[in-house]
C-alpha positions as CSV (number, residue, x, y, z in Angstrom):
1,M,-31.9,-10.8,-4.0
2,R,-33.2,-8.1,-6.5
3,E,-30.7,-5.5,-7.7
4,E,-31.3,-2.0,-6.2
5,F,-30.9,1.4,-7.7
6,T,-31.2,4.9,-6.6
7,A,-33.6,7.3,-8.1
8,Q,-32.8,11.0,-7.6
9,M,-35.0,14.1,-8.3
10,S,-34.0,17.7,-8.5
11,M,-35.9,21.0,-8.6
12,R,-33.8,23.5,-10.2
13,E,-34.7,26.6,-12.2
14,G,-38.3,25.9,-11.9
15,Q,-38.1,22.4,-13.5
16,G,-38.3,19.0,-11.7
17,R,-36.3,16.1,-13.1
18,L,-36.3,12.5,-11.9
19,Y,-33.6,10.1,-13.0
20,V,-32.5,6.6,-12.2
21,V,-28.8,6.2,-11.5
22,L,-27.3,3.3,-13.5
23,L,-23.7,2.6,-12.6
24,N,-21.3,0.5,-14.4
25,T,-23.1,0.8,-17.8
26,A,-23.1,3.0,-20.8
27,A,-26.8,2.9,-21.0
28,L,-28.5,6.1,-20.6
29,W,-30.2,6.9,-17.4
30,P,-34.0,6.7,-17.4
31,E,-35.5,10.1,-16.7
32,Y,-38.7,11.9,-16.2
33,C,-39.4,15.6,-16.3
34,F,-42.0,17.4,-14.3
35,G,-43.5,20.9,-14.5
36,S,-42.7,23.9,-12.1
37,T,-44.1,22.4,-8.9
38,V,-42.7,19.8,-6.6
39,P,-44.5,16.5,-7.5
40,T,-46.6,14.8,-5.0
41,L,-45.6,11.3,-3.8
42,T,-48.4,9.9,-6.2
43,E,-46.8,11.7,-9.2
44,R,-43.3,10.5,-8.3
45,T,-44.5,7.0,-7.7
46,E,-46.3,7.2,-11.2
47,A,-43.2,8.5,-12.8
48,L,-41.0,5.6,-11.4
49,S,-43.6,3.2,-12.8
50,V,-43.4,4.7,-16.3
51,L,-39.6,4.3,-16.0
52,G,-40.0,0.6,-15.0
53,F,-39.2,0.9,-11.3
54,E,-40.6,1.0,-7.7
55,A,-39.5,1.9,-4.3
56,V,-37.9,-0.7,-2.2
57,P,-40.4,-1.7,0.5
58,G,-40.0,0.7,3.5
59,A,-37.8,3.2,1.5
60,V,-38.8,6.8,1.9
61,W,-37.8,9.9,-0.1
62,E,-34.8,11.7,1.7
63,W,-34.7,15.4,0.9
64,T,-31.6,17.7,1.0
65,E,-31.0,21.2,-0.2
66,D,-28.0,22.8,-2.0
67,S,-27.2,26.2,-3.4
68,E,-27.2,27.1,-7.1
69,T,-23.9,28.9,-6.6
70,Y,-21.3,27.3,-4.4
71,D,-20.7,29.3,-1.1
72,D,-23.3,31.9,-1.8
73,P,-25.7,31.9,0.8
74,A,-28.0,34.3,-1.2
75,S,-28.0,31.8,-4.2
76,P,-31.3,30.0,-5.3
77,V,-31.9,26.6,-3.4
78,V,-31.8,23.5,-5.3
79,L,-33.9,20.8,-3.9
80,I,-32.5,17.2,-4.2
81,A,-34.2,14.0,-3.2
82,A,-33.4,10.3,-3.4
83,I,-35.1,6.8,-2.7
84,R,-33.9,3.4,-3.2
85,L,-35.6,1.1,-6.0
86,H,-35.6,-2.0,-7.8
87,A,-36.7,-2.6,-11.3
88,V,-40.1,-4.3,-12.1
89,R,-39.2,-5.1,-15.5
90,E,-35.9,-6.2,-17.2
91,R,-33.9,-3.1,-18.1
92,V,-33.0,-2.6,-21.8
93,G,-29.1,-2.1,-22.8
94,R,-27.8,-4.0,-19.6
């Protein structure tokens, strides 16, 4: 069975950032930055490919929202998404 990872993407302060969570390692987490609009599914898939990952078959993006300032309902919204992945090429710095 192939090792699984989680990619997370956040939209915050007008900037999209996608990163792959690498637990139990000192390696830097691979990341990809987008512009000011929420990237399409195709754009997210291409970004994951650039980083050397692909979604696990059947996995879907799961979206949630948080607030920029804790316990402030007037605070700007922070969108957060996650999807399960596996590597399509060997990771450097394992």
